[in-house]
N, C-alpha and C positions, 0 to 999 in steps of 0.2 A: 268486242268493245275495245276500245283502246285503253292503254294503262294510264293516260291522263284522266279519263272519265272514271275510271275505277278509283282513282285517288281522291276526286272530288266527292264522290260518294261515300267514301269512307268516314264513319263517324268518328268525332273526336276522342282521343283517350282520356279516361277518367284520371284526374290528379291524383297522385300518390300522397299518403298522410305526411311523408316528408316534406313534400313541396308545400302543403298548407301550413305545417308548423313553421316553415321558414317564412312564409308570406304574412302570418299574423302578427308579429313584431314590428315588421315594416309599417303595416297598416296602423298599429296603435300609435307608433311615432307620429304619423302623418295627421291622424285625427283623434286626438285624447277625448275621452268620454267619461261622464259621472265624476266620481271623486277626483280622478286624474286631472279633469279639466278644472275643477275647482280649485286644485292645489296649483295648477298653472296659472290660473287668474289671479290667485292669492300672492304668487311671488312676485307679481307685478306692482303690488302695493306694500311690499316690505321696504321700509326705509332705514331699518337698523337692525342688526343681528349680532348677538354677542352670547357665547356660550349656550347655543341652542334656544336662547330667548329672543324671538322676533318682536319687532315692533312695526305695526301696520299703519299705513295712512288710509284709513277708512272714513267714511262719512259718517258724521254725528247723526243718531237717531232724531226723528222730528219732534218726539216728546221731550227729548232733552234741549234741544233748541228752543221749543215753546216754553219750557220751564225758565231758562236762561233769559230770553228776552222779556218774559213777563215779569221777572224779578227786577230787572232793570229799569222797566217802565213804573212798576210799583214803588221802587225805592226814589226814583226822580219824584213822583207824585207826593210821596210821603214827605220828602224834604222840602218842597215848595209849600206844601199844605201846612206843615207845622213850624217851619224854620224860616221860610221867606214871607208868607201871607199871614202866618200865625192866626190862621182859621180855626185851630183846634186848641185844646188845653195842652200844655207841656206836660211832661213827666212829673215836674216838680209840682204843678197845679193839681195833677190828678192826685198825687201823693198827699198834698195838703187836705185836698177835698175828703179823702178816705180817712185822714186823722180826724178831721171835724166829725165826721159821720160816727167813727169808733168812740170819740169823746161823748157824743150825744146819746149813743147807747149806753155807755158806761154811767153817765149822768141819769139816765131813766132807770137802769137798774139799781143805783144808789138810793133814788128817791124811793123806788118800790120797797126797798129794804129798810127804809127810814133814815138813812145817812146821817144817823146820830153816833157817829164815831169820827176820828180824825181821817182815816183813810177815805171814808165815804165823802166827807166835806172837801177833801183835797180833790177828790174825783169831780166834783161838782165845779170846783174853782178852774177845771182845765175845759169846761164846755162853754163856748162862746155864748150860746143861748141864755144859759143859766147866768153867766156873768152880765150880759147885756141887761137882763131883767133886774138884776141885783143893783147894777148901776143906775139904772132908772129910779128905782126905790130909794136909793141912797140920795141922788140929787134932790129927790121930791121931799125927803123927810129929814136928811141928817145935815145938810150944807150948814145950816144956822149954827151948830156946833162945831162941826169938823172941817168946814170948808168944802168947796166943791172938788177939789182935788185930794182931799183927805189930810192936808196939812195941819189941821187943828186951829181952833179958834177958842170958845170956850172949852170946848172938849179936847182931848190929846190929839197928838199927831198919830196917825194912823199908817204913816209910811216908813216909820222907822223901824228899828228891830227891838223896840222896848215897849212892854205892855204892863199896864197897872194891874189888870185883874187876870193875867195869864195869857200867853200866846198859843197855847194849843188850840187847834180849831174848834174842839168841843167847848172849851172854856170861853172862847169868843162867841160861840153860838149861845152859851148859857147867859152871857153878859148882854147880848143883843136882846135875847128873848126875855129875860127876867128883869133887865135893867139894873141900875145902881141908884136907888132912890135918894141916898144920902149925898150923892154927887150930882143930882139933877138928872141922871140918864133915865129915861122912861122905858117901861117894858114894852117893847115893840112885838113881842111875841102874840099878845092879845089882840093888837090891832092889825098886824100884817098876816097872821096866820103862820103856820108851820112852813108852809111850802114857799112862801114868799120871804120869810126869815131866813131860810136855807139860802135863798138866792143872794140876799144881802151879805151873808157870811161869806159866800163863795166869791162875791165881788171883793170884800175886805182883804181877803187872802191874797187877792192879785195885787193889792196896794202895798203890802209890807215890803220892806226893803228897797223901795223905789226912792225913798228920800226926796221928795219934791223940793225945789227951791223955795226958801222963806218959810219952811215949816216951823212949827213950834217945837221948842226944846224938847228932848226926849224926856219920858217919864216913865217910872216903874222898872221892872227888871228886864234884863236882856233875855230874848227868846232866840236860840241858835237855830231852831229847826226852820221848817218851810211851810 
């Protein structure tokens, strides 16, 4: 057999460890895998680097984008609903409504406790429902002597800061309830009852210091309270 044929049949020699060790770094450089591949891909997104702090240009997550755009849509809708269309109550209107409700509850509590003190009567004077009831009773029963606006005719002016029989809320209640027979003031407590008398006094407290035009001259002592 010739030498050429023997060379063809000869098995290839196994690679030595030194050859394999030299080949591996070259292969790693040609085809990075795993964490190395991730780092290579991340380097392509670095837009700024300073003092080992890197700023990446990555896409925002979808949940963040949904939150952003949803907030924008909600804000535009809120603005047009309340500021352009005025379809809902404003913040001020909500506040006033809550104040009215608070005063109504305070008035109910004062009535349950009897409201037979200055603080309780003042509380009733801040409740629009109580005041409206008192005004209706005043117009029905008191205008002949005190005028519809409280400016006074036969009776004294109720809109200034002077009171003949005392300007404290409790003393006004006593005057309305018990009357002043010597001056022609009937006792309204027996006719109206305690609850409606409280409403009249609450309304009277809203009249003082309003000083309506054309009112009767002041009578009695000055009351500096409210």
